[in-house]
C-alpha positions in Angstrom: 0.0 0.0 0.0 1.4 3.4 -1.0 1.5 5.9 1.9 3.2 9.1 1.1 3.6 12.0 3.5 4.5 15.6 2.8 6.0 17.3 5.8 6.3 21.0 4.8 6.2 23.1 8.0 9.2 25.1 6.8 8.3 25.0 3.1 4.5 25.5 3.1 4.4 27.7 0.1 6.3 25.1 -1.9 4.0 22.4 -0.5 0.9 24.4 -1.6 2.4 24.9 -5.1 3.1 21.2 -5.5 -0.3 20.2 -4.4 -1.9 22.8 -6.7 0.1 21.6 -9.7 -1.7 18.2 -9.7 1.6 16.6 -10.7 2.1 14.9 -7.3 -0.3 13.1 -5.0 0.1 12.8 -1.3 -2.0 10.9 1.3 -1.0 13.0 4.3 0.0 16.6 4.5 1.6 18.2 7.6 0.5 21.9 7.5 0.3 24.7 10.1 -3.2 25.9 11.0 -3.1 29.1 8.9 -2.6 27.1 5.6 -5.7 24.9 6.1 -8.2 27.4 4.9 -6.1 28.0 1.7 -6.0 24.3 1.0 -9.7 23.9 1.6 -10.7 26.8 -0.6 -8.5 25.4 -3.3 -10.0 21.9 -3.0 -6.5 20.6 -2.3 -7.5 18.4 0.6 -10.6 16.2 1.1 -12.9 16.0 4.2 -12.1 13.2 6.6 -14.2 10.1 7.2 -14.7 10.1 10.9 -15.9 6.5 10.8 -12.2 5.7 10.5 -11.2 8.0 13.4 -13.0 6.7 16.6 -10.1 7.8 18.8 -10.6 11.4 17.8 -13.8 11.8 19.9 -13.0 9.1 22.4 -9.4 10.1 23.5 -8.5 13.6 22.1 -9.0 16.7 24.3 -12.3 18.4 23.2 -10.5 21.7 22.3 -8.2 19.7 19.9 -11.0 17.6 18.5 -12.9 20.8 17.6 -10.2 23.4 17.1 -10.8 27.0 16.1 -9.0 26.6 12.8 -11.0 23.5 11.7 -14.2 23.3 13.6 -15.5 19.8 13.9 -12.1 18.5 12.6 -13.6 18.2 9.1 -10.2 18.2 7.4 -7.5 17.7 10.1 -6.5 15.9 13.2 -3.9 17.1 15.8 -0.5 15.4 15.6 1.2 16.6 18.8 0.7 18.8 21.8 3.2 21.4 22.9 3.2 24.8 24.6 4.6 28.2 23.7 5.9 30.0 26.8 8.9 31.9 28.2 12.4 30.5 28.6 15.1 32.1 30.6 18.4 31.6 32.4 18.4 32.2 36.1 22.0 33.4 36.0 21.2 36.1 33.5 17.6 37.0 34.5 15.7 37.5 37.7 13.0 34.8 37.9 10.9 37.2 40.0 10.5 39.3 36.9 8.7 36.4 35.3 7.2 34.0 37.8 6.5 36.7 40.3 4.4 38.9 38.0 0.6 38.9 37.6 1.2 38.8 33.9 4.5 37.1 33.1 4.2 38.1 29.4 5.0 41.6 30.5 8.7 40.7 30.9 9.1 41.2 27.1 8.4 44.9 27.8 10.9 45.1 30.7 13.6 47.6 29.7 15.9 45.9 32.2 16.6 43.2 29.6 17.2 45.4 26.6 19.5 43.7 24.1 19.2 40.2 25.7 15.6 39.4 25.1 14.0 37.8 22.0 10.9 36.3 20.5 10.3 33.7 17.8 10.1 34.9 14.2 6.6 33.4 13.9 3.6 35.8 13.7 1.3 33.1 15.0 3.3 32.9 18.2 4.4 36.6 18.6 1.0 38.3 18.1 -0.7 36.3 21.0 2.1 37.5 23.3 1.2 41.1 22.6 -2.5 40.3 23.0 -1.8 38.6 26.4 0.3 41.6 27.4 -2.7 43.9 26.6 -5.0 41.7 28.6 -6.8 39.8 25.8 -7.6 36.3 27.1 -8.3 34.5 23.8 -6.2 35.5 20.8 -8.6 33.6 18.5 -11.4 35.9 19.5 -9.4 39.2 19.2 -11.1 42.1 17.6 -9.6 44.2 14.9 -8.9 47.0 17.3 -7.2 44.6 19.7 -5.0 43.3 16.9 -4.0 46.8 15.9 -3.1 47.5 19.5 -1.0 44.3 19.6 0.9 45.4 16.5 1.6 48.7 18.2 2.9 47.0 21.3 5.3 44.8 19.2 6.6 47.8 17.3 7.2 49.5 20.7 9.7 46.7 21.6 12.1 47.7 18.9 13.2 50.8 20.7 12.2 49.7 24.2 14.3 46.5 24.5 16.0 46.2 21.1 14.0 43.0 20.5 15.4 40.3 18.4 13.3 37.8 16.4 15.0 34.4 15.8 13.8 30.8 15.4 16.8 29.4 17.2 16.9 31.9 20.1 15.4 29.5 22.7 17.3 26.3 22.0 20.6 27.8 20.9 20.7 31.5 21.9 19.9 30.8 25.6 22.7 28.1 26.0 25.2 30.3 24.2 24.3 33.3 26.4 23.1 35.5 23.6 19.8 35.8 25.4 18.7 36.0 29.0 15.1 35.6 28.1 13.4 34.2 25.0 10.0 33.2 23.9 10.1 29.4 23.5 8.4 26.3 22.3 8.5 23.7 25.0 10.0 21.1 22.8 12.8 23.4 21.7 13.7 24.3 25.2 14.0 20.6 26.1 16.3 20.2 23.1 18.4 23.1 24.3 20.4 20.8 26.5 22.2 19.6 23.3 23.4 23.1 22.5 25.2 24.0 25.8 28.9 24.6 25.5 31.0 22.0 27.2 31.4 22.4 30.9 28.6 24.9 31.4 25.6 24.3 33.6 22.4 23.6 31.6 20.5 23.5 34.9 20.3 27.3 34.8 17.5 27.1 32.2 13.9 27.6 33.2 10.6 27.5 31.3 7.1 28.8 32.1 3.8 28.4 30.3 1.8 31.3 31.8 -1.7 30.5 32.9 -4.3 32.3 30.7 -6.0 35.3 32.2 -9.7 35.1 33.0 
């Protein structure tokens, strides 16, 4: 039985082009959530037959079985669960500036860490941080005005803390000491242990997934 998979998280435009061409056929596609509406509108993917997916309703968390980007899981199923939070080094940053705050996301606007703080270069991860900073509890329900305010808050970071946007800041930049604090995917921070220079203490790394405000 032929079972082809296209995993194109880092090459999604290329993946969409290949699917649109009709020259290749794939059984499984690994997209990010923002590409699903494009694929559906272009009839590039087919609806799922839930008769073949009994575990989706029986064992998957309700919020993942009925996600905001594909209500009813008509076209997709989740493949993994991870979190996006804050990574830092306790020898370079004061944990109280993060764990001790009512809104830990505010640390990215703390001038104390100018030049040594960063975020992921992913708009789907960065915009929610600004929304949380502004007190918006659910980014998926943000209004146009709230999104504009979030954009202004992110622009403010350029002069306020000399913010840097990098995809490797959490798993490589923190171990190398280029950052004291960095927005982080939980899996990347776990993998950061492999990027520490020899002889240095990887136990100085911390991670927090802040609770959502009510």
